[in-house]
C-alpha positions, -999 to +999 in steps of 0.1 A: -007-111-001-025-084+019-063-084+015-083-053+005-095-031+033-129-040+048-160-019+045-155+013+065-191+017+076-208+049+065-183+056+037-192+024+018-168-002+006-132+008-001-116+003-035-097-030-037-059-029-037-045-034-072-018-059-080+007-031-085-002-016-051+002-051-036+037-054-051+047-020-036+032-029-003+052-061-002+084-041-010+075-018+019+075-048+041+111-054+032+119-018+043+126-003+009+127+034+002+107+047-028+139+047-049+148+011-038+113-001-045+113+017-079+145+000-089+133-034-077+100-031-096+114-013-126+091+017-122+097+053-113+100+066-077+071+089-085+050+058-094+059+042-061+049+074-043+015+073-061+009+037-052+018+044-015-005+075-015-033+054-030-028+027-004-029+052+024-061+067+010-077+033+005-068+020+040-073+052+060-038+050+073-018+082+079+017+070+073+038+040+061+041+026+096+003+025+100+000+010+065+024-018+074+007-025+107-027-026+088-013-050+063+003-073+090-031-074+109-048-087+077-021-111+066 
């Protein structure tokens, strides 16, 4: 499982990644779209979108590719 983002210096510690966000992140590793991930996790595509948005915010990543690279670097 990916670990939470480290402290980001002046901004203080970042919020930890929730178990639901971790499940979405793992599904992203498998290359799933929001719709595919939603179906797999039995949640709505909008919920997947919210989790991805939260992950981007928490990690400081700008897009899914950066998020996946961030996750792989911490695995």
